C-alpha positions in Angstrom: 180.1 161.7 -177.6 177.3 159.7 -175.9 179.1 157.8 -173.2 179.4 153.9 -172.8 177.2 152.4 -169.8 179.4 150.7 -166.5 180.9 147.5 -166.8 179.2 144.7 -166.3 179.1 142.9 -162.8 180.6 139.3 -163.1 176.8 137.6 -161.9 173.9 139.2 -163.4 170.3 139.2 -161.1 167.6 137.0 -162.1 165.4 139.3 -164.2 162.1 140.2 -162.4 159.0 139.1 -164.2 157.6 142.4 -164.4 161.0 143.1 -166.6 160.0 141.4 -169.0 158.3 144.0 -171.0 162.0 146.1 -170.9 163.9 143.3 -171.8 161.4 142.9 -174.5 161.3 146.5 -175.5 165.3 146.5 -175.7 165.5 143.1 -177.6 163.8 144.5 -180.1 166.0 148.0 -180.1 168.9 145.6 -181.1 167.1 143.8 -183.5 166.6 147.4 -185.2 169.5 148.5 -184.9 171.4 145.2 -186.3 168.4 145.2 -188.8 169.3 148.7 -190.2 172.9 148.0 -190.1 172.9 145.1 -192.3 170.5 146.8 -194.2 173.4 149.6 -195.4 176.4 147.0 -195.1 178.1 149.0 -192.4 180.1 147.1 -190.3 179.8 147.8 -186.5 183.0 149.8 -186.5 181.7 152.0 -189.4 178.3 152.6 -186.9 180.8 152.9 -183.6 182.4 156.0 -185.3 179.5 157.6 -186.9 177.5 157.5 -184.1 180.4 158.4 -182.0 179.5 155.0 -179.1 181.9 152.2 -178.7 181.9 149.2 -180.3 181.0 147.4 -177.0 178.2 149.1 -176.1 176.6 148.7 -179.7 177.5 145.2 -179.5 175.5 145.1 -176.2 172.4 146.8 -177.4 172.3 144.5 -180.5 171.9 141.8 -178.3 169.6 143.1 -176.2 171.3 143.4 -173.2 171.9 146.9 -173.5 170.1 149.9 -172.4 170.4 153.0 -174.3 169.8 156.4 -173.3 167.7 158.2 -175.8 170.7 160.5 -176.9 172.5 157.1 -177.5 169.7 156.1 -179.6 169.6 159.2 -181.6 173.0 159.3 -182.2 172.6 155.6 -183.9 169.8 156.9 -185.9 171.1 159.7 -186.7 174.4 157.6 -188.3 171.4 155.9 -190.5 170.3 159.0 -191.5 167.0 157.9 -189.6 164.4 159.4 -186.9 165.2 158.4 -183.3 161.9 157.1 -183.5 162.6 154.8 -186.5 165.1 152.7 -184.0 161.9 151.8 -181.8 159.2 148.8 -181.4 156.1 149.3 -183.3 157.4 151.2 -186.4 155.8 150.3 -189.6 157.2 151.1 -193.0 154.8 153.8 -192.9 155.0 155.3 -189.7 158.7 155.5 -190.2 158.3 157.2 -193.4 156.0 159.6 -191.5 158.4 160.3 -188.5 160.8 161.3 -190.9 158.5 163.7 -192.7 157.5 165.5 -189.8 161.1 165.7 -188.2 161.8 167.4 -191.6 158.4 169.5 -191.8 159.8 170.6 -188.0 162.8 173.0 -189.7 160.4 174.5 -192.0 159.6 178.0 -191.6 156.6 178.2 -190.1 156.2 181.1 -193.3 157.1 178.4 -196.3 154.4 175.7 -195.2 151.6 176.9 -197.4 154.0 176.6 -200.0 155.1 173.2 -199.1 151.3 172.3 -198.4 150.7 172.9 -202.3 153.8 171.3 -203.6 153.2 167.9 -201.5 149.7 168.3 -203.1 151.3 168.5 -206.5 153.3 165.7 -206.0 150.9 162.9 -204.9 147.8 164.0 -207.5 149.7 163.1 -211.3 149.2 159.5 -212.0 152.4 157.1 -211.4 152.9 156.1 -215.0 152.9 159.8 -215.8 155.9 160.5 -213.8 158.0 157.6 -214.8 157.8 158.5 -218.2 160.6 156.1 -219.9 162.6 155.8 -216.8 163.8 152.1 -216.1 165.6 151.7 -212.7 167.2 148.4 -211.8 167.8 148.0 -207.8 168.9 144.6 -205.7 172.0 143.3 -203.9 175.6 143.4 -205.7 176.3 140.6 -207.9 172.7 140.0 -209.1 173.2 141.3 -212.7 171.8 144.8 -212.5 174.7 146.6 -214.8 175.3 143.5 -217.4 171.3 143.4 -218.2 171.1 147.4 -217.7 174.1 147.6 -220.2 172.0 145.3 -222.3 168.3 147.2 -222.3 169.6 150.5 -223.2 171.5 149.2 -226.2 168.7 147.5 -227.0 166.1 150.5 -226.5 168.6 152.7 -227.9 168.2 154.8 -224.9 171.2 156.5 -222.1 172.4 153.4 -219.8 173.4 155.6 -215.9 175.1 153.8 -213.3 174.4 156.1 -210.4 177.4 155.3 -208.1 179.3 156.6 -211.4 177.4 159.8 -211.0 177.9 160.0 -207.8 181.8 159.4 -208.2 182.0 162.3 -211.0 180.2 164.8 -209.2 182.0 164.4 -205.8 185.3 163.7 -207.6 186.1 160.3 -205.6 185.4 156.9 -205.2 182.5 155.7 -203.4 184.5 153.7 -201.1 186.8 156.3 -200.8 183.6 159.0 -200.2 182.4 156.7 -197.8 185.7 156.6 -196.0 186.3 160.1 -195.7 182.4 161.5 -195.6 180.5 158.7 -194.1 177.6 156.5 -195.1 175.1 159.1 -194.4 177.0 161.6 -196.5 177.0 159.1 -199.5 173.4 158.5 -199.4 172.8 162.2 -199.9 175.0 163.4 -202.5 173.2 159.5 -204.0 170.0 161.3 -203.7 170.9 164.6 -205.2 172.7 163.2 -208.0 169.2 160.6 -208.6 167.3 164.4 -208.8 169.1 165.2 -211.3 169.2 162.1 -213.6 165.9 162.1 -213.1 165.0 165.4 -214.3 167.7 165.6 -217.1 166.2 162.0 -218.7 162.7 161.0 -220.2 164.0 157.8 -220.8 166.9 156.1 -219.5 168.1 152.8 -217.6 169.3 153.0 -214.4 171.2 150.9 -211.9 171.6 152.0 -208.6 173.4 151.0 -205.7 171.8 148.1 -203.7 171.7 149.9 -200.7 169.8 152.9 -201.9 166.8 151.2 -200.2 168.2 152.1 -197.0 167.5 155.9 -197.3 163.7 156.0 -197.5 163.9 159.3 -199.5 165.9 158.2 -202.5 164.1 154.9 -202.4 160.8 156.6 -202.7 161.6 159.5 -205.6 162.6 156.4 -207.5 159.9 154.2 -206.7 157.9 157.4 -207.9 159.8 158.4 -210.6 161.0 155.4 -212.6 159.5 152.1 -213.6 161.4 150.0 -211.0 162.8 146.3 -211.0 164.5 144.1 -208.7 167.0 142.2 -210.3 167.7 139.5 -208.1 169.7 135.7 -207.8 170.5 133.7 -204.9 172.4 133.9 -201.8 175.5 131.7 -203.5 175.6 133.3 -207.1 175.7 136.9 -205.5 178.4 135.4 -203.7 180.5 134.2 -206.6 179.8 137.6 -208.8 180.7 140.0 -206.0 184.1 137.3 -206.1 184.7 137.7 -209.7 184.4 141.8 -209.2 186.5 141.8 -206.8 184.4 144.3 -204.5 183.4 142.9 -201.0 181.6 145.8 -200.2 178.6 143.6 -199.2 180.9 141.8 -196.8 183.0 144.5 -195.3 183.4 143.0 -192.1 184.5 139.4 -193.2 186.9 140.1 -195.9 188.0 136.4 -196.8 185.2 136.2 -200.0 183.3 132.9 -199.7 183.8 132.2 -196.4 180.6 131.2 -193.8 181.3 134.5 -192.1 181.1 136.7 -195.3 178.2 134.8 -196.5 176.2 134.9 -193.6 177.0 139.2 -194.1 175.8 138.5 -197.2 172.5 137.0 -196.9 171.8 138.9 -193.5 171.8 141.9 -195.8 169.5 140.1 -198.5 167.0 139.5 -195.9 167.0 143.2 -194.1 166.8 144.5 -197.8 163.9 141.7 -199.5 161.1 143.5 -198.1 162.4 146.9 -199.8 163.4 145.4 -202.9 159.8 143.7 -203.2 158.5 147.2 -203.6 159.5 147.3 -206.8 156.9 147.0 -209.6 158.3 144.0 -210.8 160.6 141.5 -210.2 163.3 139.3 -212.7 165.1 136.3 -211.2 168.5 135.4 -212.7 169.1 132.5 -210.4 170.9 129.4 -212.6 170.2 131.4 -215.9 172.5 132.5 -218.8 172.7 136.2 -219.0 170.7 135.6 -222.8 168.1 133.9 -220.8 167.8 136.5 -218.1 167.8 139.3 -220.5 164.8 138.1 -222.7 163.4 138.1 -219.3 164.2 141.3 -218.1 162.9 142.9 -221.8 159.3 141.1 -221.4 159.1 142.4 -218.1 159.8 146.1 -219.3 158.1 145.2 -222.7 154.8 145.2 -220.0 155.3 148.2 -217.8 156.0 150.6 -221.0 153.3 149.0 -222.8 155.7 148.6 -225.9 154.9 146.5 -228.7 156.2 142.5 -228.1 157.5 143.5 -232.0 160.3 144.7 -230.4 161.5 141.7 -228.4 164.8 139.8 -230.1 
């Protein structure tokens, strides 16, 4: 178990000028740990349990006051299902993804590398449109309207409507909340990836809704973007909050159960900001802010019509 640092002294010495780069480095690590935790909707307690690191030490790291060892950084990264390098400053999305690939390749026997090379080449070569077929995936934070609009779209098109969370629950035999409580977020994300692979393989045409946090798993989100026409369903933070309250599911604000409180809203905004850049990687977006369901559905249908090259006459 990664150890906690010794207790801080009462008086902190002034930071020498040459220590400024180190302070900046540690602050950047703390900021990235906070961002990755918010991206997954994890509480600090959940991260502490998953990484076997004390909550107090995590709070110090996130504030930039902690100086984590390589083993602590590795433990935190593993709790996020990321390579350790992903928590270090200067990592772009591309280099972060590359670090993951390198980590995975290190686990492949040398005798299988040639075959894996051919598989990667075959994945990269096909045109994106052909790979995506007629699969529409809706992404976005809980409360955006994914399920409501997804059902309406599937009914209109006559295609299957698939909620990825429900697939995971059926296959695992437990609710998502119980799965995360018993096995952790990383296990849920692996189950989610496996379910997504099967859904894509089994359906040439479908409307798929995903958990808001799917963007926190690089492999799953890359698969979704590659194999589905992806649409970001978005709304204002206050609308997300009111819809979540109506649903009675406060998972996005797990640390602050009093939905509607300032802390709960701050949690929701932090999660949304941490995921915004990833959601924006979708092919298209539909903003449901201030609109009736029928208006949002008309916008979604226009977007899907353009993505799939359908006839405009098919719209209501």
